[in-house]
C-alpha angles and dihedrals in degrees: 000000000000119000095210108111099227092053101034122122088256093054092050092053090049092047090235102122135075090266088074088075133053120267089249089052091050092052093045096047094037095060107048096162094052090044093052092049089047090051088049092055094044092048094057093041089054091047090051091051092049093046092048092049091050091050092047092053090058109023118190121250092242093053094129094048099055132046095238094163095054090044090053091049092051092047093053090045087054090053089046094052096044094050091042088061091055092046091049090054092049094048095038122035092012096045091108094045123103118280090242092056093048093048090048090053090050094051098041093039091054089053093048089053093062096086090046091051089050090054089052091051088054098043100051096059090050091052096044098044112005094171097044098099136326089216091059090059095051108118114244121222112272092241091052091049091049094056092043103044112338096075090079092069096064088043088056091049092050091048092053092045091053090048090051091050090049094052091046089054091047091050092050092047091050091049091051093046092048091050090050091048092049090047092052090045091051092048091051090051091051092051091046094051092050087072105058103050094053094045092043095052092049092050094047089051090052091049090049090052091051091051093049089050090054094248095130095152092058090045090054092051090050091050091052092051091044091054091051093051093046092050089056093045096049093043092059123078115229091240095046126109118225131207113255092241091054092048093049092047089054092049090049088057089053093047091048088058090052092046089059087058097044102028112189091356090081120066120179127187128186123201109182121174111238115257097036096099094111098037110132127231136155111286116258092006089136095048100085091042094054091042090054090050090053093046100044104026107031106029099054093047114084090204093049122224149227135272121200123197117191131176129186140158124241110187104295095349130091113211124195123185127193116190133179133182096226128120093287128223114324109232093222096052112025094149094053091045094062103022119195095326099090093038089052094052093042093051092049092051091048093049093051103035106016113204092348091080136041150156131227133185126202140158123258129223126282089003142324137072132271124203117193123194125186129180139155113291113244131161129226104239094194112026125209122239109261100186097064091049099047102032 
């Protein structure tokens, strides 16, 4: 997966990145200058076609005596060149100006060009056929010219102004979406990095206690498993989705560390439905949940306890359940009972999947706690190698 915020897996789920539009839409919206010049060319081509069609429907009597087609081409080329100068000013020297100033130049500039376009309409016939007719060269009133041909210039200015407004709106929307994507990415990273320090300090304290008790061999085993777990954790980006097998292997490393501390007091069972090996879920999403189970269900109990991890698929939903046989969540202090672990996991699921995912916690009968996670079922098309990370 890409690490760039606008194209990350999170951004795609939120519809914030370029992938939310078609490839044609990306090219069109991503090159406003080329698009506006293309629209400029197409506008005058369309005008030439319309003007030619109008002339063909009512040809003049002297059609064979005057090069009307060439005259029409030169007239439209004149319009094209004059308006291209205004557009070049707007997209060049005025590129950093406000949108209102640029649009005003487009509209006023197109109006100012009307007398120049009229002069062009009068000059080309005199150059092409100077002896054709003196009456043909007589200048028409400006108002008459405007209603006959000049109206197209303000229409061009309005078209370019609307295009400019559109691209400004697109740029603002993209800036907002990128800021939202970066904010969500930063929040995910913060939630992700809340996990490691707490777990690391607890493990190092346990290793220190083993060393002080003269149990160096167990301390060494714990260090080896800690290094494997940290390699997995640091190798994963906070916004990355992991395959279920990779996530469970990492959590087994963590649980092996805890089993060194607790010995036979800690029993762990995994029940994973066949075929879910490549199901995707946020990396380390189970870490704070299992750590809470160790802290609140196993540690206070002198006889230890059991943790069950189950995963199954229901249609398009992946469901993961973590159960322990501890004292459960005290009604008077549910927040203190589970700390930041559940809040962390719940916020990460909400950020990535929105209302399509969630987490609930409830007490079991006769005792214990049950954490249910559900999220959209997706498969890892190209899995990552787990052995090299966790070995």
